[in-house]
All heavy atoms as TSV, in Angstrom:
chain	resi	resn	atom	element	x	y	z
A	1	MET	N	N	-13.263	-5.861	1.031
A	1	MET	CA	C	-11.984	-6.530	0.619
A	1	MET	C	C	-10.846	-5.533	0.847
A	1	MET	O	O	-10.977	-4.406	0.530
A	1	MET	CB	C	-12.111	-6.933	-0.830
A	1	MET	CG	C	-10.822	-7.372	-1.486
A	1	MET	SD	S	-10.944	-8.004	-3.164
A	1	MET	CE	C	-11.894	-6.729	-3.996
A	2	THR	N	N	-9.779	-5.976	1.451
A	2	THR	CA	C	-8.585	-5.149	1.545
A	2	THR	C	C	-7.482	-5.645	0.655
A	2	THR	O	O	-7.109	-6.866	0.582
A	2	THR	CB	C	-8.064	-5.158	2.991
A	2	THR	OG1	O	-9.114	-4.714	3.902
A	2	THR	CG2	C	-6.884	-4.302	3.155
A	3	LEU	N	N	-6.929	-4.737	-0.110
A	3	LEU	CA	C	-5.801	-5.066	-1.049
A	3	LEU	C	C	-4.497	-4.365	-0.629
A	3	LEU	O	O	-4.572	-3.368	-0.103
A	3	LEU	CB	C	-6.148	-4.518	-2.484
A	3	LEU	CG	C	-7.467	-4.974	-3.091
A	3	LEU	CD1	C	-7.732	-4.267	-4.348
A	3	LEU	CD2	C	-7.442	-6.508	-3.362
A	4	GLN	N	N	-3.424	-5.108	-0.796
A	4	GLN	CA	C	-2.129	-4.504	-0.563
A	4	GLN	C	C	-1.353	-4.597	-1.918
A	4	GLN	O	O	-1.124	-5.646	-2.395
A	4	GLN	CB	C	-1.335	-5.329	0.454
A	4	GLN	CG	C	-1.866	-5.332	1.841
A	4	GLN	CD	C	-1.374	-4.141	2.630
A	4	GLN	OE1	O	-0.343	-3.582	2.358
A	4	GLN	NE2	N	-2.137	-3.682	3.680
A	5	LEU	N	N	-1.100	-3.381	-2.469
A	5	LEU	CA	C	-0.462	-3.393	-3.774
A	5	LEU	C	C	0.883	-2.663	-3.717
A	5	LEU	O	O	0.990	-1.642	-3.011
A	5	LEU	CB	C	-1.343	-2.679	-4.772
A	5	LEU	CG	C	-2.744	-3.297	-4.989
A	5	LEU	CD1	C	-3.674	-2.384	-5.759
A	5	LEU	CD2	C	-2.673	-4.660	-5.607
A	6	LYS	N	N	1.874	-3.124	-4.414
A	6	LYS	CA	C	3.135	-2.451	-4.519
A	6	LYS	C	C	3.196	-1.591	-5.730
A	6	LYS	O	O	2.886	-2.107	-6.849
A	6	LYS	CB	C	4.205	-3.558	-4.608
A	6	LYS	CG	C	5.617	-3.020	-4.530
A	6	LYS	CD	C	6.193	-3.149	-3.104
A	6	LYS	CE	C	7.685	-2.766	-3.162
A	6	LYS	NZ	N	8.166	-2.709	-1.763
A	7	VAL	N	N	3.441	-0.262	-5.538
A	7	VAL	CA	C	3.490	0.610	-6.712
A	7	VAL	C	C	4.920	1.187	-6.699
A	7	VAL	O	O	5.249	2.188	-6.088
A	7	VAL	CB	C	2.409	1.703	-6.582
A	7	VAL	CG1	C	2.487	2.660	-7.748
A	7	VAL	CG2	C	1.120	1.089	-6.415
A	8	PRO	N	N	5.833	0.530	-7.460
A	8	PRO	CA	C	7.281	0.837	-7.419
A	8	PRO	C	C	7.614	2.272	-7.843
A	8	PRO	O	O	8.602	2.905	-7.336
A	8	PRO	CB	C	7.926	-0.155	-8.343
A	8	PRO	CG	C	6.890	-1.151	-8.668
A	8	PRO	CD	C	5.586	-0.659	-8.338
A	9	ASN	N	N	6.797	2.888	-8.714
A	9	ASN	CA	C	7.166	4.188	-9.169
A	9	ASN	C	C	6.396	5.311	-8.536
A	9	ASN	O	O	6.297	6.420	-8.919
A	9	ASN	CB	C	7.116	4.335	-10.777
A	9	ASN	CG	C	5.600	4.034	-11.221
A	9	ASN	OD1	O	4.775	3.509	-10.512
A	9	ASN	ND2	N	5.396	4.349	-12.484
A	10	MET	N	N	5.830	5.013	-7.313
A	10	MET	CA	C	5.177	6.057	-6.498
A	10	MET	C	C	6.371	6.663	-5.734
A	10	MET	O	O	6.998	6.067	-4.873
A	10	MET	CB	C	4.164	5.421	-5.477
A	10	MET	CG	C	3.609	6.450	-4.629
A	10	MET	SD	S	2.252	5.824	-3.483
A	10	MET	CE	C	2.975	4.373	-2.799
A	11	ALA	N	N	6.590	7.987	-6.012
A	11	ALA	CA	C	7.768	8.628	-5.433
A	11	ALA	C	C	7.551	9.604	-4.281
A	11	ALA	O	O	8.433	9.939	-3.537
A	11	ALA	CB	C	8.522	9.318	-6.569
A	12	CYS	N	N	6.350	10.165	-4.257
A	12	CYS	CA	C	6.122	11.223	-3.249
A	12	CYS	C	C	4.666	11.224	-2.838
A	12	CYS	O	O	3.832	10.528	-3.373
A	12	CYS	CB	C	6.507	12.561	-3.858
A	12	CYS	SG	S	5.513	12.967	-5.360
A	13	SER	N	N	4.337	12.126	-1.888
A	13	SER	CA	C	2.987	12.183	-1.359
A	13	SER	C	C	2.030	12.640	-2.389
A	13	SER	O	O	0.852	12.196	-2.425
A	13	SER	CB	C	2.896	13.124	-0.152
A	13	SER	OG	O	3.234	14.409	-0.436
A	14	ALA	N	N	2.447	13.490	-3.375
A	14	ALA	CA	C	1.605	13.848	-4.480
A	14	ALA	C	C	1.192	12.659	-5.324
A	14	ALA	O	O	0.030	12.598	-5.826
A	14	ALA	CB	C	2.228	14.978	-5.270
A	15	CYS	N	N	2.128	11.797	-5.527
A	15	CYS	CA	C	1.832	10.525	-6.234
A	15	CYS	C	C	0.741	9.752	-5.524
A	15	CYS	O	O	-0.195	9.227	-6.104
A	15	CYS	CB	C	3.046	9.688	-6.373
A	15	CYS	SG	S	4.387	10.375	-7.350
A	16	GLY	N	N	0.848	9.732	-4.203
A	16	GLY	CA	C	-0.062	9.026	-3.331
A	16	GLY	C	C	-1.462	9.563	-3.463
A	16	GLY	O	O	-2.488	8.898	-3.555
A	17	GLU	N	N	-1.571	10.963	-3.536
A	17	GLU	CA	C	-2.836	11.624	-3.682
A	17	GLU	C	C	-3.456	11.312	-5.090
A	17	GLU	O	O	-4.658	11.059	-5.209
A	17	GLU	CB	C	-2.651	13.065	-3.502
A	17	GLU	CG	C	-2.335	13.472	-2.111
A	17	GLU	CD	C	-2.041	14.997	-1.858
A	17	GLU	OE1	O	-2.480	15.790	-2.767
A	17	GLU	OE2	O	-1.383	15.320	-0.943
A	18	THR	N	N	-2.583	11.312	-6.079
A	18	THR	CA	C	-3.082	10.956	-7.413
A	18	THR	C	C	-3.680	9.596	-7.472
A	18	THR	O	O	-4.681	9.362	-8.072
A	18	THR	CB	C	-1.947	11.120	-8.480
A	18	THR	OG1	O	-1.446	12.492	-8.406
A	18	THR	CG2	C	-2.359	10.820	-9.901
A	19	ILE	N	N	-2.897	8.632	-6.932
A	19	ILE	CA	C	-3.347	7.281	-6.848
A	19	ILE	C	C	-4.629	7.125	-6.078
A	19	ILE	O	O	-5.627	6.447	-6.519
A	19	ILE	CB	C	-2.236	6.273	-6.298
A	19	ILE	CG1	C	-1.120	6.250	-7.312
A	19	ILE	CG2	C	-2.778	4.962	-5.979
A	19	ILE	CD1	C	0.216	5.677	-6.688
A	20	THR	N	N	-4.772	7.784	-5.012
A	20	THR	CA	C	-5.979	7.773	-4.172
A	20	THR	C	C	-7.179	8.262	-4.918
A	20	THR	O	O	-8.205	7.643	-4.910
A	20	THR	CB	C	-5.776	8.574	-2.875
A	20	THR	OG1	O	-4.743	8.063	-2.118
A	20	THR	CG2	C	-7.093	8.689	-2.066
A	21	LYS	N	N	-6.989	9.401	-5.615
A	21	LYS	CA	C	-8.065	9.943	-6.452
A	21	LYS	C	C	-8.485	9.041	-7.589
A	21	LYS	O	O	-9.648	8.821	-7.895
A	21	LYS	CB	C	-7.683	11.315	-7.022
A	21	LYS	CG	C	-7.632	12.432	-5.959
A	21	LYS	CD	C	-7.211	13.749	-6.580
A	21	LYS	CE	C	-7.053	14.792	-5.426
A	21	LYS	NZ	N	-6.581	16.050	-5.956
A	22	ALA	N	N	-7.465	8.312	-8.164
A	22	ALA	CA	C	-7.807	7.467	-9.247
A	22	ALA	C	C	-8.603	6.243	-8.852
A	22	ALA	O	O	-9.586	5.826	-9.446
A	22	ALA	CB	C	-6.490	6.940	-9.907
A	23	ILE	N	N	-8.266	5.762	-7.587
A	23	ILE	CA	C	-8.963	4.580	-7.012
A	23	ILE	C	C	-10.375	5.021	-6.680
A	23	ILE	O	O	-11.368	4.320	-6.906
A	23	ILE	CB	C	-8.192	4.017	-5.878
A	23	ILE	CG1	C	-6.909	3.349	-6.368
A	23	ILE	CG2	C	-9.076	2.985	-5.094
A	23	ILE	CD1	C	-5.972	2.977	-5.217
A	24	GLN	N	N	-10.543	6.184	-5.998
A	24	GLN	CA	C	-11.793	6.643	-5.584
A	24	GLN	C	C	-12.745	7.012	-6.749
A	24	GLN	O	O	-13.949	7.153	-6.592
A	24	GLN	CB	C	-11.704	7.850	-4.563
A	24	GLN	CG	C	-11.104	7.255	-3.256
A	24	GLN	CD	C	-10.882	8.341	-2.228
A	24	GLN	OE1	O	-10.718	9.451	-2.528
A	24	GLN	NE2	N	-10.807	7.885	-0.928
A	25	ALA	N	N	-12.150	7.259	-7.943
A	25	ALA	CA	C	-12.896	7.543	-9.102
A	25	ALA	C	C	-13.737	6.288	-9.555
A	25	ALA	O	O	-14.842	6.333	-10.043
A	25	ALA	CB	C	-12.031	7.981	-10.292
A	26	VAL	N	N	-13.178	5.092	-9.284
A	26	VAL	CA	C	-13.885	3.840	-9.549
A	26	VAL	C	C	-14.647	3.260	-8.383
A	26	VAL	O	O	-15.581	2.526	-8.540
A	26	VAL	CB	C	-12.875	2.724	-10.108
A	26	VAL	CG1	C	-12.340	3.121	-11.489
A	26	VAL	CG2	C	-11.819	2.365	-9.150
A	27	ASP	N	N	-14.246	3.703	-7.168
A	27	ASP	CA	C	-15.001	3.360	-5.926
A	27	ASP	C	C	-14.905	4.498	-4.977
A	27	ASP	O	O	-14.010	4.544	-4.150
A	27	ASP	CB	C	-14.425	2.064	-5.296
A	27	ASP	CG	C	-15.187	1.677	-4.084
A	27	ASP	OD1	O	-16.180	2.321	-3.705
A	27	ASP	OD2	O	-14.687	0.702	-3.470
A	28	PRO	N	N	-15.929	5.404	-4.980
A	28	PRO	CA	C	-15.912	6.537	-4.120
A	28	PRO	C	C	-15.879	6.285	-2.629
A	28	PRO	O	O	-15.452	7.078	-1.885
A	28	PRO	CB	C	-17.216	7.287	-4.507
A	28	PRO	CG	C	-17.593	6.784	-5.832
A	28	PRO	CD	C	-17.047	5.325	-5.881
A	29	THR	N	N	-16.180	5.041	-2.257
A	29	THR	CA	C	-16.179	4.712	-0.833
A	29	THR	C	C	-14.927	3.942	-0.406
A	29	THR	O	O	-14.730	3.633	0.764
A	29	THR	CB	C	-17.431	3.779	-0.479
A	29	THR	OG1	O	-17.206	2.553	-1.217
A	29	THR	CG2	C	-18.678	4.453	-0.834
A	30	ALA	N	N	-13.960	3.903	-1.303
A	30	ALA	CA	C	-12.765	3.177	-0.987
A	30	ALA	C	C	-11.917	3.962	-0.025
A	30	ALA	O	O	-11.866	5.187	-0.023
A	30	ALA	CB	C	-11.917	2.963	-2.283
A	31	LYS	N	N	-11.269	3.188	0.897
A	31	LYS	CA	C	-10.337	3.820	1.859
A	31	LYS	C	C	-8.946	3.503	1.390
A	31	LYS	O	O	-8.686	2.282	1.230
A	31	LYS	CB	C	-10.571	3.263	3.270
A	31	LYS	CG	C	-11.953	3.775	3.874
A	31	LYS	CD	C	-12.085	3.170	5.238
A	31	LYS	CE	C	-13.439	3.623	5.727
A	31	LYS	NZ	N	-13.782	3.013	7.084
A	32	VAL	N	N	-8.179	4.559	1.103
A	32	VAL	CA	C	-6.855	4.253	0.447
A	32	VAL	C	C	-5.738	4.870	1.339
A	32	VAL	O	O	-5.869	6.059	1.849
A	32	VAL	CB	C	-6.756	4.972	-0.943
A	32	VAL	CG1	C	-5.412	4.716	-1.584
A	32	VAL	CG2	C	-7.919	4.522	-1.803
A	33	GLU	N	N	-4.703	4.086	1.618
A	33	GLU	CA	C	-3.475	4.626	2.321
A	33	GLU	C	C	-2.345	4.312	1.379
A	33	GLU	O	O	-2.006	3.195	1.038
A	33	GLU	CB	C	-3.329	3.865	3.649
A	33	GLU	CG	C	-4.350	4.268	4.642
A	33	GLU	CD	C	-4.152	3.621	6.022
A	33	GLU	OE1	O	-2.969	3.243	6.268
A	33	GLU	OE2	O	-5.099	3.469	6.714
A	34	ALA	N	N	-1.698	5.372	0.912
A	34	ALA	CA	C	-0.514	5.219	0.036
A	34	ALA	C	C	0.670	5.747	0.725
A	34	ALA	O	O	0.705	6.835	1.234
A	34	ALA	CB	C	-0.773	6.038	-1.262
A	35	ASP	N	N	1.707	4.819	0.843
A	35	ASP	CA	C	2.939	5.195	1.571
A	35	ASP	C	C	4.115	5.282	0.516
A	35	ASP	O	O	4.601	4.185	0.057
A	35	ASP	CB	C	3.240	4.203	2.668
A	35	ASP	CG	C	4.431	4.598	3.489
A	35	ASP	OD1	O	5.194	5.514	3.040
A	35	ASP	OD2	O	4.675	4.034	4.573
A	36	PRO	N	N	4.570	6.423	0.079
A	36	PRO	CA	C	5.640	6.553	-0.842
A	36	PRO	C	C	6.940	5.931	-0.392
A	36	PRO	O	O	7.785	5.533	-1.163
A	36	PRO	CB	C	5.792	8.017	-1.134
A	36	PRO	CG	C	4.773	8.675	-0.323
A	36	PRO	CD	C	4.057	7.738	0.556
A	37	LYS	N	N	7.157	5.874	0.937
A	37	LYS	CA	C	8.487	5.346	1.460
A	37	LYS	C	C	8.544	3.840	1.234
A	37	LYS	O	O	9.500	3.267	0.811
A	37	LYS	CB	C	8.593	5.635	2.965
A	37	LYS	CG	C	8.815	7.090	3.227
A	37	LYS	CD	C	8.959	7.415	4.709
A	37	LYS	CE	C	9.124	8.871	4.963
A	37	LYS	NZ	N	9.103	9.172	6.350
A	38	THR	N	N	7.430	3.099	1.464
A	38	THR	CA	C	7.350	1.687	1.321
A	38	THR	C	C	6.817	1.223	-0.045
A	38	THR	O	O	6.954	0.084	-0.389
A	38	THR	CB	C	6.511	1.008	2.402
A	38	THR	OG1	O	5.116	1.462	2.271
A	38	THR	CG2	C	7.014	1.305	3.770
A	39	LYS	N	N	6.328	2.198	-0.770
A	39	LYS	CA	C	5.723	2.023	-2.135
A	39	LYS	C	C	4.489	1.128	-2.034
A	39	LYS	O	O	4.101	0.455	-3.035
A	39	LYS	CB	C	6.772	1.310	-3.103
A	39	LYS	CG	C	8.147	2.000	-3.084
A	39	LYS	CD	C	8.128	3.225	-3.771
A	39	LYS	CE	C	9.526	3.822	-3.964
A	39	LYS	NZ	N	9.610	5.204	-4.249
A	40	LEU	N	N	3.832	1.001	-0.816
A	40	LEU	CA	C	2.636	0.175	-0.645
A	40	LEU	C	C	1.436	1.059	-0.662
A	40	LEU	O	O	1.340	2.148	-0.109
A	40	LEU	CB	C	2.782	-0.562	0.687
A	40	LEU	CG	C	3.723	-1.738	0.629
A	40	LEU	CD1	C	3.772	-2.357	2.058
A	40	LEU	CD2	C	3.345	-2.810	-0.313
A	41	VAL	N	N	0.404	0.499	-1.330
A	41	VAL	CA	C	-0.946	1.052	-1.332
A	41	VAL	C	C	-1.840	0.081	-0.687
A	41	VAL	O	O	-1.987	-1.046	-1.277
A	41	VAL	CB	C	-1.359	1.487	-2.736
A	41	VAL	CG1	C	-2.796	2.060	-2.740
A	41	VAL	CG2	C	-0.412	2.488	-3.375
A	42	SER	N	N	-2.522	0.532	0.360
A	42	SER	CA	C	-3.522	-0.341	0.989
A	42	SER	C	C	-4.931	0.249	0.635
A	42	SER	O	O	-5.117	1.385	0.774
A	42	SER	CB	C	-3.335	-0.270	2.509
A	42	SER	OG	O	-2.101	-0.801	2.871
A	43	VAL	N	N	-5.793	-0.639	0.110
A	43	VAL	CA	C	-7.078	-0.218	-0.379
A	43	VAL	C	C	-8.138	-1.109	0.240
A	43	VAL	O	O	-8.035	-2.350	0.140
A	43	VAL	CB	C	-7.190	-0.356	-1.896
A	43	VAL	CG1	C	-8.517	0.226	-2.335
A	43	VAL	CG2	C	-6.010	0.329	-2.585
A	44	GLU	N	N	-9.053	-0.441	0.971
A	44	GLU	CA	C	-10.307	-1.149	1.440
A	44	GLU	C	C	-11.357	-0.774	0.471
A	44	GLU	O	O	-11.790	0.382	0.425
A	44	GLU	CB	C	-10.572	-0.733	2.833
A	44	GLU	CG	C	-11.695	-1.625	3.461
A	44	GLU	CD	C	-11.883	-1.278	4.933
A	44	GLU	OE1	O	-10.905	-1.096	5.692
A	44	GLU	OE2	O	-13.072	-1.228	5.330
A	45	THR	N	N	-11.830	-1.766	-0.270
A	45	THR	CA	C	-12.776	-1.431	-1.387
A	45	THR	C	C	-13.841	-2.543	-1.575
A	45	THR	O	O	-13.630	-3.677	-1.166
A	45	THR	CB	C	-11.975	-1.210	-2.690
A	45	THR	OG1	O	-12.847	-0.851	-3.689
A	45	THR	CG2	C	-11.172	-2.409	-3.105
A	46	GLN	N	N	-14.860	-2.118	-2.257
A	46	GLN	CA	C	-15.878	-3.088	-2.624
A	46	GLN	C	C	-15.764	-3.548	-4.104
A	46	GLN	O	O	-16.462	-4.427	-4.586
A	46	GLN	CB	C	-17.279	-2.510	-2.420
A	46	GLN	CG	C	-17.584	-2.156	-0.997
A	46	GLN	CD	C	-17.498	-3.405	-0.104
A	46	GLN	OE1	O	-18.053	-4.454	-0.375
A	46	GLN	NE2	N	-16.792	-3.184	0.987
A	47	THR	N	N	-14.824	-2.835	-4.863
A	47	THR	CA	C	-14.671	-3.140	-6.265
A	47	THR	C	C	-13.603	-4.222	-6.448
A	47	THR	O	O	-13.013	-4.731	-5.477
A	47	THR	CB	C	-14.251	-1.911	-7.079
A	47	THR	OG1	O	-14.416	-2.103	-8.445
A	47	THR	CG2	C	-12.872	-1.387	-6.783
A	48	THR	N	N	-13.407	-4.663	-7.598
A	48	THR	CA	C	-12.465	-5.759	-7.874
A	48	THR	C	C	-10.998	-5.349	-7.883
A	48	THR	O	O	-10.741	-4.185	-8.160
A	48	THR	CB	C	-12.728	-6.421	-9.243
A	48	THR	OG1	O	-12.480	-5.472	-10.253
A	48	THR	CG2	C	-14.194	-6.921	-9.313
A	49	GLU	N	N	-10.173	-6.255	-7.563
A	49	GLU	CA	C	-8.656	-5.930	-7.608
A	49	GLU	C	C	-8.284	-5.508	-8.947
A	49	GLU	O	O	-7.486	-4.579	-9.178
A	49	GLU	CB	C	-7.916	-7.243	-7.230
A	49	GLU	CG	C	-6.432	-6.934	-7.196
A	49	GLU	CD	C	-5.678	-8.160	-6.597
A	49	GLU	OE1	O	-6.242	-9.094	-6.066
A	49	GLU	OE2	O	-4.428	-8.191	-6.753
A	50	ALA	N	N	-8.853	-6.109	-9.986
A	50	ALA	CA	C	-8.502	-5.748	-11.401
A	50	ALA	C	C	-8.879	-4.314	-11.702
A	50	ALA	O	O	-8.172	-3.580	-12.365
A	50	ALA	CB	C	-9.196	-6.666	-12.374
A	51	ALA	N	N	-10.035	-3.879	-11.179
A	51	ALA	CA	C	-10.526	-2.483	-11.394
A	51	ALA	C	C	-9.553	-1.469	-10.717
A	51	ALA	O	O	-9.250	-0.449	-11.274
A	51	ALA	CB	C	-11.939	-2.272	-10.949
A	52	VAL	N	N	-9.055	-1.869	-9.483
A	52	VAL	CA	C	-8.167	-0.970	-8.769
A	52	VAL	C	C	-6.874	-0.932	-9.513
A	52	VAL	O	O	-6.299	0.194	-9.634
A	52	VAL	CB	C	-8.011	-1.466	-7.298
A	52	VAL	CG1	C	-6.907	-0.714	-6.595
A	52	VAL	CG2	C	-9.307	-1.365	-6.461
A	53	LYS	N	N	-6.343	-2.036	-9.934
A	53	LYS	CA	C	-5.081	-2.035	-10.634
A	53	LYS	C	C	-5.181	-1.257	-11.962
A	53	LYS	O	O	-4.256	-0.490	-12.305
A	53	LYS	CB	C	-4.645	-3.539	-10.923
A	53	LYS	CG	C	-4.169	-4.218	-9.801
A	53	LYS	CD	C	-3.619	-5.623	-10.086
A	53	LYS	CE	C	-3.076	-6.374	-8.961
A	53	LYS	NZ	N	-2.618	-7.750	-9.315
A	54	GLU	N	N	-6.326	-1.338	-12.621
A	54	GLU	CA	C	-6.481	-0.652	-13.878
A	54	GLU	C	C	-6.541	0.900	-13.614
A	54	GLU	O	O	-5.988	1.660	-14.358
A	54	GLU	CB	C	-7.785	-1.108	-14.504
A	54	GLU	CG	C	-8.026	-0.505	-15.860
A	54	GLU	CD	C	-9.267	-1.058	-16.541
A	54	GLU	OE1	O	-9.384	-2.350	-16.562
A	54	GLU	OE2	O	-10.079	-0.320	-16.991
A	55	ALA	N	N	-7.177	1.246	-12.526
A	55	ALA	CA	C	-7.206	2.741	-12.161
A	55	ALA	C	C	-5.877	3.315	-11.924
A	55	ALA	O	O	-5.455	4.339	-12.309
A	55	ALA	CB	C	-8.076	2.900	-10.953
A	56	ILE	N	N	-4.983	2.478	-11.168
A	56	ILE	CA	C	-3.682	2.943	-10.876
A	56	ILE	C	C	-2.812	2.999	-12.111
A	56	ILE	O	O	-2.110	3.971	-12.307
A	56	ILE	CB	C	-2.958	1.975	-9.849
A	56	ILE	CG1	C	-3.726	2.071	-8.482
A	56	ILE	CG2	C	-1.529	2.339	-9.701
A	56	ILE	CD1	C	-3.294	0.990	-7.493
A	57	THR	N	N	-2.918	1.990	-13.018
A	57	THR	CA	C	-2.249	2.001	-14.245
A	57	THR	C	C	-2.628	3.216	-15.091
A	57	THR	O	O	-1.796	3.876	-15.713
A	57	THR	CB	C	-2.416	0.739	-15.007
A	57	THR	OG1	O	-2.048	-0.350	-14.059
A	57	THR	CG2	C	-1.626	0.617	-16.249
A	58	ALA	N	N	-3.968	3.472	-15.145
A	58	ALA	CA	C	-4.453	4.583	-16.022
A	58	ALA	C	C	-3.990	5.908	-15.493
A	58	ALA	O	O	-3.857	6.891	-16.263
A	58	ALA	CB	C	-5.949	4.558	-15.971
A	59	ALA	N	N	-3.640	6.047	-14.205
A	59	ALA	CA	C	-3.133	7.174	-13.523
A	59	ALA	C	C	-1.610	7.372	-13.881
A	59	ALA	O	O	-1.047	8.420	-13.496
A	59	ALA	CB	C	-3.411	7.232	-12.067
A	60	GLY	N	N	-1.015	6.409	-14.530
A	60	GLY	CA	C	0.343	6.482	-14.951
A	60	GLY	C	C	1.372	5.804	-14.063
A	60	GLY	O	O	2.563	6.032	-14.142
A	61	TYR	N	N	0.867	4.910	-13.174
A	61	TYR	CA	C	1.730	4.169	-12.287
A	61	TYR	C	C	1.683	2.640	-12.618
A	61	TYR	O	O	0.736	2.196	-13.166
A	61	TYR	CB	C	1.361	4.372	-10.840
A	61	TYR	CG	C	1.470	5.844	-10.401
A	61	TYR	CD1	C	0.361	6.741	-10.584
A	61	TYR	CD2	C	2.729	6.361	-10.042
A	61	TYR	CE1	C	0.539	8.055	-10.296
A	61	TYR	CE2	C	2.790	7.684	-9.757
A	61	TYR	CZ	C	1.747	8.553	-9.915
A	61	TYR	OH	O	1.900	9.933	-9.626
A	62	SER	N	N	2.651	1.930	-12.189
A	62	SER	CA	C	2.750	0.500	-12.458
A	62	SER	C	C	2.438	-0.229	-11.077
A	62	SER	O	O	2.683	0.304	-9.994
A	62	SER	CB	C	4.047	0.067	-12.923
A	62	SER	OG	O	5.098	0.387	-12.026
A	63	VAL	N	N	1.805	-1.395	-11.234
A	63	VAL	CA	C	1.591	-2.218	-10.098
A	63	VAL	C	C	2.455	-3.476	-10.228
A	63	VAL	O	O	2.342	-4.179	-11.192
A	63	VAL	CB	C	0.058	-2.547	-10.024
A	63	VAL	CG1	C	-0.206	-3.472	-8.804
A	63	VAL	CG2	C	-0.761	-1.332	-9.912
A	64	ALA	N	N	3.226	-3.708	-9.202
A	64	ALA	CA	C	4.099	-4.938	-9.168
A	64	ALA	C	C	3.318	-6.149	-8.738
A	64	ALA	O	O	2.385	-6.028	-7.994
A	64	ALA	CB	C	5.362	-4.691	-8.367
């Protein structure tokens, strides 16, 4: 499953790395691309959308 999520408060590449690590904590096989310029996070994962959103939120970011 591929998810496209908008993360409005992702400001820099370090934020993208933090989000990537948070998602990979719940799904170690997830492929994550986080673009701070567009605020978009693309996730190819086997876990649920809710679990991915929860991981991003727990890392301190919001999902629009």
